[in-house]
mmCIF file of the N, C-alpha and C atoms, coordinates in Angstrom:
data_MODEL
# 
_entry.id   MODEL 
# 
loop_
_atom_site.group_PDB 
_atom_site.id 
_atom_site.type_symbol 
_atom_site.label_atom_id 
_atom_site.label_alt_id 
_atom_site.label_comp_id 
_atom_site.label_asym_id 
_atom_site.label_entity_id 
_atom_site.label_seq_id 
_atom_site.pdbx_PDB_ins_code 
_atom_site.Cartn_x 
_atom_site.Cartn_y 
_atom_site.Cartn_z 
_atom_site.occupancy 
_atom_site.B_iso_or_equiv 
_atom_site.pdbx_formal_charge 
_atom_site.auth_seq_id 
_atom_site.auth_comp_id 
_atom_site.auth_asym_id 
_atom_site.auth_atom_id 
_atom_site.pdbx_PDB_model_num 
ATOM 1   N N  . MET A 1 1  ? 59.553 35.387 11.057 1.00 0.00 ? 1  MET A N  1 
ATOM 2   C CA . MET A 1 1  ? 58.474 36.314 10.518 1.00 0.00 ? 1  MET A CA 1 
ATOM 3   C C  . MET A 1 1  ? 59.043 36.651 9.292  1.00 0.00 ? 1  MET A C  1 
ATOM 4   N N  . THR A 1 2  ? 58.372 36.778 8.175  1.00 0.00 ? 2  THR A N  1 
ATOM 5   C CA . THR A 1 2  ? 58.707 37.105 6.854  1.00 0.00 ? 2  THR A CA 1 
ATOM 6   C C  . THR A 1 2  ? 58.714 38.474 6.709  1.00 0.00 ? 2  THR A C  1 
ATOM 7   N N  . THR A 1 3  ? 59.449 39.105 5.710  1.00 0.00 ? 3  THR A N  1 
ATOM 8   C CA . THR A 1 3  ? 59.742 40.568 5.501  1.00 0.00 ? 3  THR A CA 1 
ATOM 9   C C  . THR A 1 3  ? 57.949 40.978 5.421  1.00 0.00 ? 3  THR A C  1 
ATOM 10  N N  . LEU A 1 4  ? 57.248 40.451 4.557  1.00 0.00 ? 4  LEU A N  1 
ATOM 11  C CA . LEU A 1 4  ? 56.141 41.016 4.383  1.00 0.00 ? 4  LEU A CA 1 
ATOM 12  C C  . LEU A 1 4  ? 55.128 40.924 5.734  1.00 0.00 ? 4  LEU A C  1 
ATOM 13  N N  . GLU A 1 5  ? 55.180 39.913 6.385  1.00 0.00 ? 5  GLU A N  1 
ATOM 14  C CA . GLU A 1 5  ? 54.515 40.086 7.914  1.00 0.00 ? 5  GLU A CA 1 
ATOM 15  C C  . GLU A 1 5  ? 55.050 40.977 8.790  1.00 0.00 ? 5  GLU A C  1 
ATOM 16  N N  . ARG A 1 6  ? 56.484 41.604 8.743  1.00 0.00 ? 6  ARG A N  1 
ATOM 17  C CA . ARG A 1 6  ? 57.170 42.676 9.247  1.00 0.00 ? 6  ARG A CA 1 
ATOM 18  C C  . ARG A 1 6  ? 56.599 43.963 8.841  1.00 0.00 ? 6  ARG A C  1 
ATOM 19  N N  . LEU A 1 7  ? 56.431 43.857 7.389  1.00 0.00 ? 7  LEU A N  1 
ATOM 20  C CA . LEU A 1 7  ? 55.554 45.232 6.912  1.00 0.00 ? 7  LEU A CA 1 
ATOM 21  C C  . LEU A 1 7  ? 54.507 45.195 7.144  1.00 0.00 ? 7  LEU A C  1 
ATOM 22  N N  . GLN A 1 8  ? 53.517 44.161 7.451  1.00 0.00 ? 8  GLN A N  1 
ATOM 23  C CA . GLN A 1 8  ? 52.137 44.419 7.757  1.00 0.00 ? 8  GLN A CA 1 
ATOM 24  C C  . GLN A 1 8  ? 52.335 45.127 9.196  1.00 0.00 ? 8  GLN A C  1 
ATOM 25  N N  . GLN A 1 9  ? 53.096 44.535 10.158 1.00 0.00 ? 9  GLN A N  1 
ATOM 26  C CA . GLN A 1 9  ? 53.214 44.933 11.697 1.00 0.00 ? 9  GLN A CA 1 
ATOM 27  C C  . GLN A 1 9  ? 53.570 46.413 11.627 1.00 0.00 ? 9  GLN A C  1 
ATOM 28  N N  . LEU A 1 10 ? 54.548 46.836 10.747 1.00 0.00 ? 10 LEU A N  1 
ATOM 29  C CA . LEU A 1 10 ? 54.943 48.120 10.853 1.00 0.00 ? 10 LEU A CA 1 
ATOM 30  C C  . LEU A 1 10 ? 53.703 49.120 10.250 1.00 0.00 ? 10 LEU A C  1 
ATOM 31  N N  . ALA A 1 11 ? 53.013 48.591 9.357  1.00 0.00 ? 11 ALA A N  1 
ATOM 32  C CA . ALA A 1 11 ? 52.036 49.667 8.913  1.00 0.00 ? 11 ALA A CA 1 
ATOM 33  C C  . ALA A 1 11 ? 50.806 49.509 10.028 1.00 0.00 ? 11 ALA A C  1 
ATOM 34  N N  . ARG A 1 12 ? 50.486 48.402 10.724 1.00 0.00 ? 12 ARG A N  1 
ATOM 35  C CA . ARG A 1 12 ? 49.364 48.391 11.413 1.00 0.00 ? 12 ARG A CA 1 
ATOM 36  C C  . ARG A 1 12 ? 50.197 49.357 12.749 1.00 0.00 ? 12 ARG A C  1 
ATOM 37  N N  . THR A 1 13 ? 51.018 49.482 13.362 1.00 0.00 ? 13 THR A N  1 
ATOM 38  C CA . THR A 1 13 ? 51.621 50.050 14.386 1.00 0.00 ? 13 THR A CA 1 
ATOM 39  C C  . THR A 1 13 ? 51.793 51.733 13.770 1.00 0.00 ? 13 THR A C  1 
ATOM 40  N N  . ARG A 1 14 ? 51.680 52.221 12.503 1.00 0.00 ? 14 ARG A N  1 
ATOM 41  C CA . ARG A 1 14 ? 51.751 53.373 12.454 1.00 0.00 ? 14 ARG A CA 1 
ATOM 42  C C  . ARG A 1 14 ? 50.350 53.949 11.871 1.00 0.00 ? 14 ARG A C  1 
ATOM 43  N N  . PHE A 1 15 ? 49.397 53.119 11.282 1.00 0.00 ? 15 PHE A N  1 
ATOM 44  C CA . PHE A 1 15 ? 48.305 53.452 10.524 1.00 0.00 ? 15 PHE A CA 1 
ATOM 45  C C  . PHE A 1 15 ? 47.075 52.425 11.234 1.00 0.00 ? 15 PHE A C  1 
ATOM 46  N N  . GLY A 1 16 ? 47.244 52.214 12.427 1.00 0.00 ? 16 GLY A N  1 
ATOM 47  C CA . GLY A 1 16 ? 46.248 51.416 13.011 1.00 0.00 ? 16 GLY A CA 1 
ATOM 48  C C  . GLY A 1 16 ? 45.761 50.015 12.144 1.00 0.00 ? 16 GLY A C  1 
ATOM 49  N N  . GLU A 1 17 ? 44.423 49.868 12.732 1.00 0.00 ? 17 GLU A N  1 
ATOM 50  C CA . GLU A 1 17 ? 43.911 48.483 12.330 1.00 0.00 ? 17 GLU A CA 1 
ATOM 51  C C  . GLU A 1 17 ? 43.428 48.658 11.067 1.00 0.00 ? 17 GLU A C  1 
ATOM 52  N N  . LYS A 1 18 ? 43.065 49.888 10.132 1.00 0.00 ? 18 LYS A N  1 
ATOM 53  C CA . LYS A 1 18 ? 42.789 49.594 8.803  1.00 0.00 ? 18 LYS A CA 1 
ATOM 54  C C  . LYS A 1 18 ? 43.875 48.836 7.995  1.00 0.00 ? 18 LYS A C  1 
ATOM 55  N N  . ALA A 1 19 ? 45.120 48.954 8.407  1.00 0.00 ? 19 ALA A N  1 
ATOM 56  C CA . ALA A 1 19 ? 46.405 48.314 7.738  1.00 0.00 ? 19 ALA A CA 1 
ATOM 57  C C  . ALA A 1 19 ? 46.127 46.871 7.900  1.00 0.00 ? 19 ALA A C  1 
ATOM 58  N N  . ASP A 1 20 ? 45.349 46.374 8.399  1.00 0.00 ? 20 ASP A N  1 
ATOM 59  C CA . ASP A 1 20 ? 44.786 44.828 8.654  1.00 0.00 ? 20 ASP A CA 1 
ATOM 60  C C  . ASP A 1 20 ? 44.525 44.279 7.412  1.00 0.00 ? 20 ASP A C  1 
ATOM 61  N N  . ALA A 1 21 ? 43.863 44.960 6.664  1.00 0.00 ? 21 ALA A N  1 
ATOM 62  C CA . ALA A 1 21 ? 43.186 44.568 5.428  1.00 0.00 ? 21 ALA A CA 1 
ATOM 63  C C  . ALA A 1 21 ? 44.208 44.413 4.037  1.00 0.00 ? 21 ALA A C  1 
ATOM 64  N N  . LEU A 1 22 ? 45.667 44.990 4.511  1.00 0.00 ? 22 LEU A N  1 
ATOM 65  C CA . LEU A 1 22 ? 46.677 45.087 3.300  1.00 0.00 ? 22 LEU A CA 1 
ATOM 66  C C  . LEU A 1 22 ? 47.081 43.661 3.056  1.00 0.00 ? 22 LEU A C  1 
ATOM 67  N N  . GLY A 1 23 ? 46.783 43.516 2.082  1.00 0.00 ? 23 GLY A N  1 
ATOM 68  C CA . GLY A 1 23 ? 47.666 42.149 1.296  1.00 0.00 ? 23 GLY A CA 1 
ATOM 69  C C  . GLY A 1 23 ? 48.874 42.619 0.466  1.00 0.00 ? 23 GLY A C  1 
ATOM 70  N N  . PRO A 1 24 ? 49.815 41.641 -0.158 1.00 0.00 ? 24 PRO A N  1 
ATOM 71  C CA . PRO A 1 24 ? 50.952 42.057 -0.849 1.00 0.00 ? 24 PRO A CA 1 
ATOM 72  C C  . PRO A 1 24 ? 50.654 42.685 -2.041 1.00 0.00 ? 24 PRO A C  1 
ATOM 73  N N  . ASP A 1 25 ? 49.521 42.766 -2.594 1.00 0.00 ? 25 ASP A N  1 
ATOM 74  C CA . ASP A 1 25 ? 49.274 43.555 -3.891 1.00 0.00 ? 25 ASP A CA 1 
ATOM 75  C C  . ASP A 1 25 ? 48.180 44.658 -3.614 1.00 0.00 ? 25 ASP A C  1 
ATOM 76  N N  . THR A 1 26 ? 48.026 44.750 -2.398 1.00 0.00 ? 26 THR A N  1 
ATOM 77  C CA . THR A 1 26 ? 47.156 45.913 -2.269 1.00 0.00 ? 26 THR A CA 1 
ATOM 78  C C  . THR A 1 26 ? 47.771 47.198 -2.209 1.00 0.00 ? 26 THR A C  1 
ATOM 79  N N  . ASP A 1 27 ? 46.955 48.457 -2.941 1.00 0.00 ? 27 ASP A N  1 
ATOM 80  C CA . ASP A 1 27 ? 47.590 49.482 -3.085 1.00 0.00 ? 27 ASP A CA 1 
ATOM 81  C C  . ASP A 1 27 ? 47.530 50.123 -1.670 1.00 0.00 ? 27 ASP A C  1 
ATOM 82  N N  . PHE A 1 28 ? 48.783 50.545 -1.244 1.00 0.00 ? 28 PHE A N  1 
ATOM 83  C CA . PHE A 1 28 ? 48.615 51.035 0.643  1.00 0.00 ? 28 PHE A CA 1 
ATOM 84  C C  . PHE A 1 28 ? 48.039 52.299 0.397  1.00 0.00 ? 28 PHE A C  1 
ATOM 85  N N  . PHE A 1 29 ? 48.333 53.383 -0.508 1.00 0.00 ? 29 PHE A N  1 
ATOM 86  C CA . PHE A 1 29 ? 47.823 54.563 -0.485 1.00 0.00 ? 29 PHE A CA 1 
ATOM 87  C C  . PHE A 1 29 ? 46.692 54.615 -0.407 1.00 0.00 ? 29 PHE A C  1 
ATOM 88  N N  . ASP A 1 30 ? 45.868 53.903 -1.350 1.00 0.00 ? 30 ASP A N  1 
ATOM 89  C CA . ASP A 1 30 ? 44.589 53.787 -1.372 1.00 0.00 ? 30 ASP A CA 1 
ATOM 90  C C  . ASP A 1 30 ? 43.842 53.350 -0.165 1.00 0.00 ? 30 ASP A C  1 
ATOM 91  N N  . ALA A 1 31 ? 44.099 52.059 0.232  1.00 0.00 ? 31 ALA A N  1 
ATOM 92  C CA . ALA A 1 31 ? 43.692 51.265 1.340  1.00 0.00 ? 31 ALA A CA 1 
ATOM 93  C C  . ALA A 1 31 ? 43.826 51.837 2.717  1.00 0.00 ? 31 ALA A C  1 
ATOM 94  N N  . LEU A 1 32 ? 44.999 52.681 2.770  1.00 0.00 ? 32 LEU A N  1 
ATOM 95  C CA . LEU A 1 32 ? 44.949 53.521 4.327  1.00 0.00 ? 32 LEU A CA 1 
ATOM 96  C C  . LEU A 1 32 ? 44.745 54.916 3.949  1.00 0.00 ? 32 LEU A C  1 
ATOM 97  N N  . GLY A 1 33 ? 44.392 55.596 2.897  1.00 0.00 ? 33 GLY A N  1 
ATOM 98  C CA . GLY A 1 33 ? 43.987 56.911 2.659  1.00 0.00 ? 33 GLY A CA 1 
ATOM 99  C C  . GLY A 1 33 ? 45.214 57.806 3.302  1.00 0.00 ? 33 GLY A C  1 
ATOM 100 N N  . ILE A 1 34 ? 46.497 57.481 2.650  1.00 0.00 ? 34 ILE A N  1 
ATOM 101 C CA . ILE A 1 34 ? 47.944 58.217 2.835  1.00 0.00 ? 34 ILE A CA 1 
ATOM 102 C C  . ILE A 1 34 ? 48.071 59.108 1.749  1.00 0.00 ? 34 ILE A C  1 
ATOM 103 N N  . ASP A 1 35 ? 49.148 59.856 2.467  1.00 0.00 ? 35 ASP A N  1 
ATOM 104 C CA . ASP A 1 35 ? 49.816 60.727 1.297  1.00 0.00 ? 35 ASP A CA 1 
ATOM 105 C C  . ASP A 1 35 ? 51.469 60.404 1.156  1.00 0.00 ? 35 ASP A C  1 
ATOM 106 N N  . SER A 1 36 ? 51.940 61.272 0.169  1.00 0.00 ? 36 SER A N  1 
ATOM 107 C CA . SER A 1 36 ? 53.606 60.779 -0.049 1.00 0.00 ? 36 SER A CA 1 
ATOM 108 C C  . SER A 1 36 ? 54.387 61.315 1.485  1.00 0.00 ? 36 SER A C  1 
ATOM 109 N N  . LEU A 1 37 ? 53.639 61.880 2.252  1.00 0.00 ? 37 LEU A N  1 
ATOM 110 C CA . LEU A 1 37 ? 54.459 62.365 3.308  1.00 0.00 ? 37 LEU A CA 1 
ATOM 111 C C  . LEU A 1 37 ? 54.550 61.217 4.569  1.00 0.00 ? 37 LEU A C  1 
ATOM 112 N N  . GLN A 1 38 ? 53.230 60.651 4.345  1.00 0.00 ? 38 GLN A N  1 
ATOM 113 C CA . GLN A 1 38 ? 52.598 59.747 5.338  1.00 0.00 ? 38 GLN A CA 1 
ATOM 114 C C  . GLN A 1 38 ? 53.818 58.343 4.823  1.00 0.00 ? 38 GLN A C  1 
ATOM 115 N N  . ALA A 1 39 ? 53.699 58.067 3.716  1.00 0.00 ? 39 ALA A N  1 
ATOM 116 C CA . ALA A 1 39 ? 54.646 57.048 2.998  1.00 0.00 ? 39 ALA A CA 1 
ATOM 117 C C  . ALA A 1 39 ? 55.936 57.201 3.495  1.00 0.00 ? 39 ALA A C  1 
ATOM 118 N N  . LEU A 1 40 ? 56.675 58.408 3.673  1.00 0.00 ? 40 LEU A N  1 
ATOM 119 C CA . LEU A 1 40 ? 58.010 58.440 3.856  1.00 0.00 ? 40 LEU A CA 1 
ATOM 120 C C  . LEU A 1 40 ? 58.175 58.419 5.395  1.00 0.00 ? 40 LEU A C  1 
ATOM 121 N N  . ASP A 1 41 ? 56.893 58.756 6.255  1.00 0.00 ? 41 ASP A N  1 
ATOM 122 C CA . ASP A 1 41 ? 57.342 58.343 7.629  1.00 0.00 ? 41 ASP A CA 1 
ATOM 123 C C  . ASP A 1 41 ? 57.183 56.762 7.762  1.00 0.00 ? 41 ASP A C  1 
ATOM 124 N N  . LEU A 1 42 ? 56.340 55.817 6.990  1.00 0.00 ? 42 LEU A N  1 
ATOM 125 C CA . LEU A 1 42 ? 56.447 54.341 6.953  1.00 0.00 ? 42 LEU A CA 1 
ATOM 126 C C  . LEU A 1 42 ? 57.840 53.926 6.393  1.00 0.00 ? 42 LEU A C  1 
ATOM 127 N N  . LEU A 1 43 ? 58.326 54.736 5.506  1.00 0.00 ? 43 LEU A N  1 
ATOM 128 C CA . LEU A 1 43 ? 59.810 54.455 5.041  1.00 0.00 ? 43 LEU A CA 1 
ATOM 129 C C  . LEU A 1 43 ? 60.998 54.551 6.293  1.00 0.00 ? 43 LEU A C  1 
ATOM 130 N N  . THR A 1 44 ? 60.747 55.128 6.991  1.00 0.00 ? 44 THR A N  1 
ATOM 131 C CA . THR A 1 44 ? 61.606 55.638 7.812  1.00 0.00 ? 44 THR A CA 1 
ATOM 132 C C  . THR A 1 44 ? 61.495 54.602 8.947  1.00 0.00 ? 44 THR A C  1 
ATOM 133 N N  . ASP A 1 45 ? 60.155 54.136 9.242  1.00 0.00 ? 45 ASP A N  1 
ATOM 134 C CA . ASP A 1 45 ? 59.913 52.921 10.221 1.00 0.00 ? 45 ASP A CA 1 
ATOM 135 C C  . ASP A 1 45 ? 60.557 51.630 9.448  1.00 0.00 ? 45 ASP A C  1 
ATOM 136 N N  . ILE A 1 46 ? 60.411 51.590 8.312  1.00 0.00 ? 46 ILE A N  1 
ATOM 137 C CA . ILE A 1 46 ? 60.992 50.415 7.558  1.00 0.00 ? 46 ILE A CA 1 
ATOM 138 C C  . ILE A 1 46 ? 62.389 50.187 7.742  1.00 0.00 ? 46 ILE A C  1 
ATOM 139 N N  . GLU A 1 47 ? 63.114 51.449 7.395  1.00 0.00 ? 47 GLU A N  1 
ATOM 140 C CA . GLU A 1 47 ? 64.422 51.295 7.389  1.00 0.00 ? 47 GLU A CA 1 
ATOM 141 C C  . GLU A 1 47 ? 64.923 51.397 8.762  1.00 0.00 ? 47 GLU A C  1 
ATOM 142 N N  . ASP A 1 48 ? 64.524 51.856 9.752  1.00 0.00 ? 48 ASP A N  1 
ATOM 143 C CA . ASP A 1 48 ? 64.915 51.397 10.818 1.00 0.00 ? 48 ASP A CA 1 
ATOM 144 C C  . ASP A 1 48 ? 64.878 50.007 11.489 1.00 0.00 ? 48 ASP A C  1 
ATOM 145 N N  . ALA A 1 49 ? 63.434 49.300 11.053 1.00 0.00 ? 49 ALA A N  1 
ATOM 146 C CA . ALA A 1 49 ? 63.237 48.004 11.566 1.00 0.00 ? 49 ALA A CA 1 
ATOM 147 C C  . ALA A 1 49 ? 64.007 46.850 10.799 1.00 0.00 ? 49 ALA A C  1 
ATOM 148 N N  . PHE A 1 50 ? 64.621 47.314 9.618  1.00 0.00 ? 50 PHE A N  1 
ATOM 149 C CA . PHE A 1 50 ? 65.246 46.140 8.882  1.00 0.00 ? 50 PHE A CA 1 
ATOM 150 C C  . PHE A 1 50 ? 66.713 46.840 8.595  1.00 0.00 ? 50 PHE A C  1 
ATOM 151 N N  . GLY A 1 51 ? 67.210 47.886 9.203  1.00 0.00 ? 51 GLY A N  1 
ATOM 152 C CA . GLY A 1 51 ? 68.444 48.195 9.234  1.00 0.00 ? 51 GLY A CA 1 
ATOM 153 C C  . GLY A 1 51 ? 68.781 48.528 7.660  1.00 0.00 ? 51 GLY A C  1 
ATOM 154 N N  . VAL A 1 52 ? 68.395 49.088 7.018  1.00 0.00 ? 52 VAL A N  1 
ATOM 155 C CA . VAL A 1 52 ? 68.569 49.430 5.442  1.00 0.00 ? 52 VAL A CA 1 
ATOM 156 C C  . VAL A 1 52 ? 68.364 50.765 5.173  1.00 0.00 ? 52 VAL A C  1 
ATOM 157 N N  . GLU A 1 53 ? 68.976 51.502 4.145  1.00 0.00 ? 53 GLU A N  1 
ATOM 158 C CA . GLU A 1 53 ? 68.970 52.944 3.670  1.00 0.00 ? 53 GLU A CA 1 
ATOM 159 C C  . GLU A 1 53 ? 68.239 52.288 2.497  1.00 0.00 ? 53 GLU A C  1 
ATOM 160 N N  . VAL A 1 54 ? 67.201 53.120 2.224  1.00 0.00 ? 54 VAL A N  1 
ATOM 161 C CA . VAL A 1 54 ? 66.736 52.749 0.793  1.00 0.00 ? 54 VAL A CA 1 
ATOM 162 C C  . VAL A 1 54 ? 66.379 54.176 0.033  1.00 0.00 ? 54 VAL A C  1 
ATOM 163 N N  . PRO A 1 55 ? 67.138 54.750 -0.942 1.00 0.00 ? 55 PRO A N  1 
ATOM 164 C CA . PRO A 1 55 ? 66.915 55.725 -1.804 1.00 0.00 ? 55 PRO A CA 1 
ATOM 165 C C  . PRO A 1 55 ? 65.361 56.206 -2.048 1.00 0.00 ? 55 PRO A C  1 
ATOM 166 N N  . ASP A 1 56 ? 64.896 57.420 -1.674 1.00 0.00 ? 56 ASP A N  1 
ATOM 167 C CA . ASP A 1 56 ? 63.669 57.952 -2.050 1.00 0.00 ? 56 ASP A CA 1 
ATOM 168 C C  . ASP A 1 56 ? 63.436 57.424 -3.633 1.00 0.00 ? 56 ASP A C  1 
ATOM 169 N N  . TRP A 1 57 ? 64.200 57.383 -4.383 1.00 0.00 ? 57 TRP A N  1 
ATOM 170 C CA . TRP A 1 57 ? 64.004 57.132 -5.618 1.00 0.00 ? 57 TRP A CA 1 
ATOM 171 C C  . TRP A 1 57 ? 63.361 55.833 -6.007 1.00 0.00 ? 57 TRP A C  1 
ATOM 172 N N  . GLU A 1 58 ? 63.948 54.739 -5.162 1.00 0.00 ? 58 GLU A N  1 
ATOM 173 C CA . GLU A 1 58 ? 63.732 53.737 -5.348 1.00 0.00 ? 58 GLU A CA 1 
ATOM 174 C C  . GLU A 1 58 ? 62.189 53.062 -5.088 1.00 0.00 ? 58 GLU A C  1 
ATOM 175 N N  . MET A 1 59 ? 61.646 54.097 -4.149 1.00 0.00 ? 59 MET A N  1 
ATOM 176 C CA . MET A 1 59 ? 60.184 54.020 -3.684 1.00 0.00 ? 59 MET A CA 1 
ATOM 177 C C  . MET A 1 59 ? 58.959 54.765 -4.691 1.00 0.00 ? 59 MET A C  1 
ATOM 178 N N  . GLN A 1 60 ? 59.394 55.593 -5.301 1.00 0.00 ? 60 GLN A N  1 
ATOM 179 C CA . GLN A 1 60 ? 58.876 56.357 -6.385 1.00 0.00 ? 60 GLN A CA 1 
ATOM 180 C C  . GLN A 1 60 ? 57.525 55.813 -6.810 1.00 0.00 ? 60 GLN A C  1 
ATOM 181 N N  . ASP A 1 61 ? 57.483 54.604 -7.461 1.00 0.00 ? 61 ASP A N  1 
ATOM 182 C CA . ASP A 1 61 ? 56.574 53.840 -7.920 1.00 0.00 ? 61 ASP A CA 1 
ATOM 183 C C  . ASP A 1 61 ? 55.909 52.509 -6.870 1.00 0.00 ? 61 ASP A C  1 
ATOM 184 N N  . VAL A 1 62 ? 56.400 52.306 -5.915 1.00 0.00 ? 62 VAL A N  1 
ATOM 185 C CA . VAL A 1 62 ? 55.941 51.462 -5.190 1.00 0.00 ? 62 VAL A CA 1 
ATOM 186 C C  . VAL A 1 62 ? 54.939 51.414 -4.261 1.00 0.00 ? 62 VAL A C  1 
ATOM 187 N N  . ARG A 1 63 ? 53.954 50.860 -4.281 1.00 0.00 ? 63 ARG A N  1 
ATOM 188 C CA . ARG A 1 63 ? 52.390 51.055 -3.597 1.00 0.00 ? 63 ARG A CA 1 
ATOM 189 C C  . ARG A 1 63 ? 51.940 49.917 -3.252 1.00 0.00 ? 63 ARG A C  1 
ATOM 190 N N  . THR A 1 64 ? 52.689 48.825 -3.065 1.00 0.00 ? 64 THR A N  1 
ATOM 191 C CA . THR A 1 64 ? 52.281 47.897 -2.184 1.00 0.00 ? 64 THR A CA 1 
ATOM 192 C C  . THR A 1 64 ? 53.175 47.097 -1.517 1.00 0.00 ? 64 THR A C  1 
ATOM 193 N N  . LEU A 1 65 ? 52.869 46.164 -0.500 1.00 0.00 ? 65 LEU A N  1 
ATOM 194 C CA . LEU A 1 65 ? 53.613 45.980 0.664  1.00 0.00 ? 65 LEU A CA 1 
ATOM 195 C C  . LEU A 1 65 ? 54.854 44.650 -0.210 1.00 0.00 ? 65 LEU A C  1 
ATOM 196 N N  . GLY A 1 66 ? 54.065 44.026 -1.106 1.00 0.00 ? 66 GLY A N  1 
ATOM 197 C CA . GLY A 1 66 ? 54.988 43.329 -1.924 1.00 0.00 ? 66 GLY A CA 1 
ATOM 198 C C  . GLY A 1 66 ? 55.984 43.965 -2.677 1.00 0.00 ? 66 GLY A C  1 
ATOM 199 N N  . GLY A 1 67 ? 55.623 45.226 -3.146 1.00 0.00 ? 67 GLY A N  1 
ATOM 200 C CA . GLY A 1 67 ? 56.696 45.816 -3.702 1.00 0.00 ? 67 GLY A CA 1 
ATOM 201 C C  . GLY A 1 67 ? 57.766 46.392 -2.662 1.00 0.00 ? 67 GLY A C  1 
ATOM 202 N N  . LEU A 1 68 ? 57.170 46.635 -1.393 1.00 0.00 ? 68 LEU A N  1 
ATOM 203 C CA . LEU A 1 68 ? 58.390 47.068 -0.398 1.00 0.00 ? 68 LEU A CA 1 
ATOM 204 C C  . LEU A 1 68 ? 58.952 45.898 -0.215 1.00 0.00 ? 68 LEU A C  1 
ATOM 205 N N  . ALA A 1 69 ? 58.665 44.871 -0.028 1.00 0.00 ? 69 ALA A N  1 
ATOM 206 C CA . ALA A 1 69 ? 59.401 43.723 0.407  1.00 0.00 ? 69 ALA A CA 1 
ATOM 207 C C  . ALA A 1 69 ? 60.452 43.541 -0.893 1.00 0.00 ? 69 ALA A C  1 
ATOM 208 N N  . GLU A 1 70 ? 59.907 43.644 -1.852 1.00 0.00 ? 70 GLU A N  1 
ATOM 209 C CA . GLU A 1 70 ? 61.221 43.272 -3.060 1.00 0.00 ? 70 GLU A CA 1 
ATOM 210 C C  . GLU A 1 70 ? 62.463 44.524 -3.103 1.00 0.00 ? 70 GLU A C  1 
ATOM 211 N N  . VAL A 1 71 ? 61.880 45.771 -2.712 1.00 0.00 ? 71 VAL A N  1 
ATOM 212 C CA . VAL A 1 71 ? 63.097 46.673 -2.673 1.00 0.00 ? 71 VAL A CA 1 
ATOM 213 C C  . VAL A 1 71 ? 63.836 46.355 -1.384 1.00 0.00 ? 71 VAL A C  1 
ATOM 214 N N  . ILE A 1 72 ? 63.466 46.180 -0.318 1.00 0.00 ? 72 ILE A N  1 
ATOM 215 C CA . ILE A 1 72 ? 63.759 45.965 1.019  1.00 0.00 ? 72 ILE A CA 1 
ATOM 216 C C  . ILE A 1 72 ? 65.103 44.560 0.890  1.00 0.00 ? 72 ILE A C  1 
ATOM 217 N N  . GLY A 1 73 ? 64.491 43.696 0.307  1.00 0.00 ? 73 GLY A N  1 
ATOM 218 C CA . GLY A 1 73 ? 65.404 42.475 -0.382 1.00 0.00 ? 73 GLY A CA 1 
ATOM 219 C C  . GLY A 1 73 ? 66.733 43.093 -1.247 1.00 0.00 ? 73 GLY A C  1 
ATOM 220 N N  . ARG A 1 74 ? 66.525 44.155 -1.773 1.00 0.00 ? 74 ARG A N  1 
ATOM 221 C CA . ARG A 1 74 ? 67.715 44.384 -2.786 1.00 0.00 ? 74 ARG A CA 1 
ATOM 222 C C  . ARG A 1 74 ? 68.622 45.335 -2.044 1.00 0.00 ? 74 ARG A C  1 
ATOM 223 N N  . TYR A 1 75 ? 68.214 45.518 -0.562 1.00 0.00 ? 75 TYR A N  1 
ATOM 224 C CA . TYR A 1 75 ? 69.058 46.316 -0.122 1.00 0.00 ? 75 TYR A CA 1 
ATOM 225 C C  . TYR A 1 75 ? 69.834 45.556 1.153  1.00 0.00 ? 75 TYR A C  1 
ATOM 226 N N  . GLY A 1 76 ? 69.238 44.466 1.349  1.00 0.00 ? 76 GLY A N  1 
ATOM 227 C CA . GLY A 1 76 ? 69.770 43.673 2.222  1.00 0.00 ? 76 GLY A CA 1 
ATOM 228 C C  . GLY A 1 76 ? 68.983 43.229 3.811  1.00 0.00 ? 76 GLY A C  1 
ATOM 229 N N  . GLY A 1 77 ? 67.812 43.695 3.465  1.00 0.00 ? 77 GLY A N  1 
ATOM 230 C CA . GLY A 1 77 ? 66.693 43.627 4.496  1.00 0.00 ? 77 GLY A CA 1 
ATOM 231 C C  . GLY A 1 77 ? 66.045 42.225 4.788  1.00 0.00 ? 77 GLY A C  1 
# 
């Protein structure tokens, strides 16, 4: 399973079926109707699933699953 597929699966687990529409370049804040606190909850799920710790500042401008995959790759996930 690719990083992107794992991210889609994590988003679906946390946010339900509306996460099915997420592509690598889809703004997940808009598509899921989430706020920054909900995004931090997703980040916690991601860190646990990938065994990485991503500083909050790295996520500041990330709004797509493709962007998340890129950041995770920098931290060894």
